[in-house]
C-alpha positions in Angstrom: 0.0 -0.1 0.0 1.9 3.0 -1.1 1.7 5.8 1.4 -0.7 9.4 0.3 0.7 12.2 2.1 -1.2 15.1 3.0 -2.0 17.9 0.1 -1.9 20.9 2.6 -3.1 21.7 6.3 -6.3 20.8 7.9 -8.8 23.1 8.9 -8.4 24.9 12.4 -4.3 23.9 12.3 -1.7 26.6 11.8 -2.4 28.8 15.1 0.1 32.2 14.3 -0.1 32.0 18.1 3.0 31.9 20.2 1.4 30.0 23.4 3.7 31.6 25.8 3.7 29.0 28.3 6.2 30.2 30.2 4.0 33.4 31.3 1.2 31.7 32.9 2.4 31.0 36.4 3.4 35.2 36.0 0.7 36.6 38.1 2.2 39.8 37.6 2.1 39.4 33.5 -0.9 38.1 33.4 -2.2 41.1 35.4 -1.3 43.4 33.0 -2.0 41.7 30.0 -5.7 41.9 31.2 -5.6 45.7 31.9 -3.6 46.1 28.1 -6.0 48.3 26.4 -4.3 46.4 23.0 -4.7 43.0 24.4 -7.3 40.7 22.5 -10.6 38.9 23.6 -11.9 35.7 21.3 -15.6 35.6 22.8 -17.6 32.1 23.4 -20.8 32.0 24.1 -22.5 28.6 24.3 -20.0 27.1 21.8 -20.0 29.8 19.8 -17.8 32.3 18.4 -18.0 35.7 17.7 -17.9 36.6 13.5 -18.5 39.4 11.8 -19.4 38.9 7.1 -21.2 35.1 8.2 -24.1 36.3 5.5 -22.1 37.5 2.9 -19.9 34.6 2.8 -17.1 36.5 3.8 -17.0 35.6 7.5 -13.9 36.5 9.9 -13.0 36.3 13.5 -13.8 39.1 15.9 -11.5 39.9 18.6 -12.6 42.5 21.4 -10.6 45.3 23.1 -10.7 47.9 25.0 -14.0 48.5 26.9 -15.9 46.3 24.6 -13.9 43.3 25.5 -14.0 44.8 29.5 -18.1 44.3 29.3 -17.6 40.6 27.8 -15.0 40.0 31.5 -17.3 41.6 33.5 -19.9 38.8 32.5 -18.2 36.9 34.8 -17.7 33.6 33.5 -14.3 31.4 32.8 -11.2 32.8 30.5 -7.6 31.7 29.7 -4.9 32.9 28.1 -3.9 31.7 25.3 -0.7 33.3 23.8 0.5 35.7 22.0 -0.3 37.1 18.4 2.2 39.1 17.1 3.1 40.3 19.6 -0.4 41.4 21.6 -1.4 38.9 24.6 -5.1 36.8 23.4 -7.1 35.8 25.9 -10.3 33.4 25.5 -13.5 34.7 27.3 -16.5 32.7 28.0 -19.9 34.5 28.3 -22.5 31.8 28.2 -24.3 33.1 31.8 -25.6 36.0 29.6 -29.1 34.9 27.9 -28.6 37.5 25.0 -24.7 38.4 24.8 -25.0 40.8 21.3 -26.1 43.8 25.0 -22.2 42.8 25.9 -20.3 44.5 22.5 -21.1 47.5 20.6 -23.1 47.5 17.1 -22.0 46.2 14.3 -19.6 43.2 15.9 -21.3 40.8 13.7 -23.3 37.6 16.1 -22.3 34.2 17.6 -21.6 31.7 15.2 -21.0 27.8 15.7 -17.3 27.6 14.3 -18.4 24.1 11.8 -20.4 26.3 9.8 -18.1 28.5 8.4 -14.4 27.5 8.8 -13.1 26.4 6.0 -14.0 30.2 4.6 -12.5 31.9 7.7 -8.3 32.6 7.1 -6.7 29.6 8.7 -4.7 31.2 11.4 -8.7 33.0 12.7 -9.7 29.4 12.6 -7.6 27.8 14.4 -7.4 30.9 17.0 -11.0 30.2 17.5 -11.0 26.3 17.7 -8.3 27.1 20.4 -11.1 29.5 22.1 -13.7 27.1 22.2 -11.9 24.0 23.4 -11.0 25.5 26.1 -13.3 27.3 26.7 -15.4 24.4 26.5 -13.3 22.7 29.8 -13.0 25.3 31.7 -16.8 25.2 31.9 -17.2 21.4 31.9 -14.9 21.3 35.1 -16.0 23.4 37.5 -15.7 20.5 40.0 -13.0 18.0 41.4 -14.0 13.9 39.9 -12.2 12.5 42.7 -13.8 14.4 45.7 -16.6 16.6 43.9 -15.3 19.4 46.2 -15.3 23.1 43.9 -12.5 23.8 41.8 -10.1 26.8 40.7 -8.2 28.4 37.9 -4.7 28.5 38.0 -2.3 28.6 35.3 -4.0 31.5 33.8 -6.6 29.4 33.0 -4.6 26.4 32.0 -5.2 24.2 35.4 -7.9 23.6 37.7 -7.3 22.7 41.7 -9.6 21.6 44.2 -10.5 23.1 46.9 -10.6 20.0 48.4 -8.6 17.5 48.3 -6.1 20.1 45.8 -6.0 17.7 43.0 -5.1 18.8 39.9 -6.8 18.9 37.0 -5.6 20.1 32.8 -7.5 20.4 30.4 -9.0 17.1 28.0 -8.1 16.4 24.5 -9.4 13.1 23.8 -8.0 10.9 20.6 -10.0 9.8 18.0 -8.5 7.9 14.7 -10.0 8.0 11.7 -9.2 6.5 9.2 -10.3 5.7 4.9 -9.4 2.1 4.3 -8.8 1.1 0.6 -8.9 -1.7 -1.5 -7.8 -1.9 -4.9 -9.3 0.9 -6.5 -11.8 1.4 -4.0 -12.6 2.9 -0.3 -14.9 2.2 2.4 -17.2 4.7 3.2 -20.5 4.6 5.3 -23.5 5.9 6.2 -23.1 6.7 10.0 -26.7 6.9 12.4 -25.8 10.0 13.9 -26.5 11.5 10.9 -29.8 9.9 9.8 -31.1 13.4 8.2 -28.4 13.0 5.3 -27.2 11.6 2.5 -23.5 11.6 3.6 -20.9 8.5 3.4 -17.9 8.8 5.7 -14.9 7.8 6.3 -15.1 5.1 9.8 -13.6 7.1 13.4 -13.7 5.8 16.5 -11.7 6.9 20.1 -8.5 5.0 21.1 -9.1 2.8 23.7 -7.2 2.6 27.4 -3.6 0.0 26.1 -4.2 0.7 22.6 -2.2 1.7 20.2 -3.4 3.6 17.0 -2.7 1.1 14.3 -4.6 -1.0 16.9 -7.7 1.5 17.0 -7.6 1.8 13.2 -7.7 -2.0 13.1 -10.5 -2.7 15.5 -12.7 0.2 14.7 -12.4 -1.2 11.3 -13.5 -4.9 12.1 -16.3 -4.0 14.9 -17.7 -1.1 12.6 -18.1 -2.5 9.2 -16.4 -6.4 9.3 -13.6 -5.4 7.4 -10.0 -7.1 8.0 -7.1 -4.5 8.1 -3.5 -4.5 7.0 -1.0 -2.4 6.5 -2.1 1.7 8.6 -0.2 4.4 7.3 -0.7 8.1 9.2 -1.9 10.9 7.0 -2.0 13.8 8.8 -4.4 15.4 12.4 -6.5 17.9 13.0 -7.5 19.5 16.1 -11.8 19.1 16.5 -12.7 21.0 19.4 -16.4 19.8 18.8 -16.8 19.4 22.2 -12.5 17.8 22.8 -10.8 16.2 20.1 -7.8 15.4 18.3 -8.5 13.4 15.0 -5.6 11.9 13.4 -5.8 10.3 9.9 -4.8 7.5 8.5 -5.1 5.7 5.2 -5.4 1.7 5.9 -5.4 -1.2 4.1 -8.1 -3.5 3.2 -7.8 -7.0 3.3 -10.9 -8.2 3.2 -14.3 -7.5 1.1 -17.5 -8.8 2.7 -19.0 -5.9 4.4 -20.9 -6.9 7.6 -22.6 -3.5 9.7 -22.2 -2.7 13.0 -26.2 -1.3 13.0 -25.8 0.8 16.5 -23.1 2.5 14.7 -24.1 2.2 10.9 -27.1 2.6 8.7 -24.7 1.5 5.8 -21.1 1.2 4.5 -19.8 0.6 0.8 -17.2 0.2 -0.7 -17.2 3.3 -3.4 -15.2 3.7 -6.8 -12.7 7.2 -7.2 -15.4 7.7 -10.3 -18.2 7.5 -7.5 -16.6 9.9 -4.9 -15.7 11.6 -8.0 -19.5 12.3 -9.4 -21.3 11.7 -5.6 -23.8 14.2 -6.2 -24.6 12.8 -9.4 -25.0 9.2 -7.5 -26.7 11.1 -4.8 -25.1 10.6 -1.4 -22.6 13.3 0.1 -19.0 13.2 1.3 -18.0 15.2 4.3 -17.6 18.8 4.8 -14.8 20.8 3.4 -13.2 21.0 6.6 -13.2 17.8 7.9 -9.8 15.6 7.7 -12.0 12.9 6.4 -12.7 15.1 3.6 -9.6 15.5 3.2 -8.7 11.7 3.4 -10.8 11.2 0.8 -9.7 14.2 -1.4 -5.7 13.1 -1.7 -7.1 9.9 -2.3 -8.3 10.5 -5.7 -5.4 13.2 -6.0 -3.3 9.6 -6.8 -4.9 9.1 -10.3 
């Protein structure tokens, strides 16, 4: 099985930020950055990001400064230091407690939008920063209490550590590794229609979370066998993609199919089929869809198609 290289970067990668982790525990530096009128804030409201130009099809991230940022901060939600962008500090701030966040903002500052709807249209750096803010704020809002003893937690390290006020346990941002793979046999690839998308015609790659004590290659083989009954041989890494929806990183592979007969796991899949390259190139005419343009699943398919 030939190795198929990644043709370009995946959505949500290519961050312009210097994460400047050494600054997180410098309380004086963080305090000064929070009061600097040039500091940028990426607000998050109920997992949505602030953007303008969405309806026109030219979305751009809206980062707040000065008085506008202060009003959002005063909403009292979690915040965290993301890093430095061309020398300017960048923070994420969550304003989900507000039933309507727009009154917190000056007029014409855009609206809060699901990042997944527009990520393919955003400049790569902006998509990465918004994804970073979304993922970190999700963790902060979901980890207010200790998973060990149940006591309340307090933020430390500029929002990157939660420390239990009871047992003093430390909790760090969670990222769940998931493998995603295009299985190829001869001149065909395996795509499936998931139970999670019953109202679409989309056929996509198989994917699943890595289990404890399992290598990535073992996870690929297990998931494909469980979901489609196909044996997998060679597994080759393609690329990775942050996927903060809510807290995963997708690890992409091309995998060699050793068997052909499909037996689907009905709890996970509605259907699975082998598709030729011609089928994939003409998917609309054949009545099925491919994964969204910002997904690594689509990239795995496109790079396989590009091999001829």
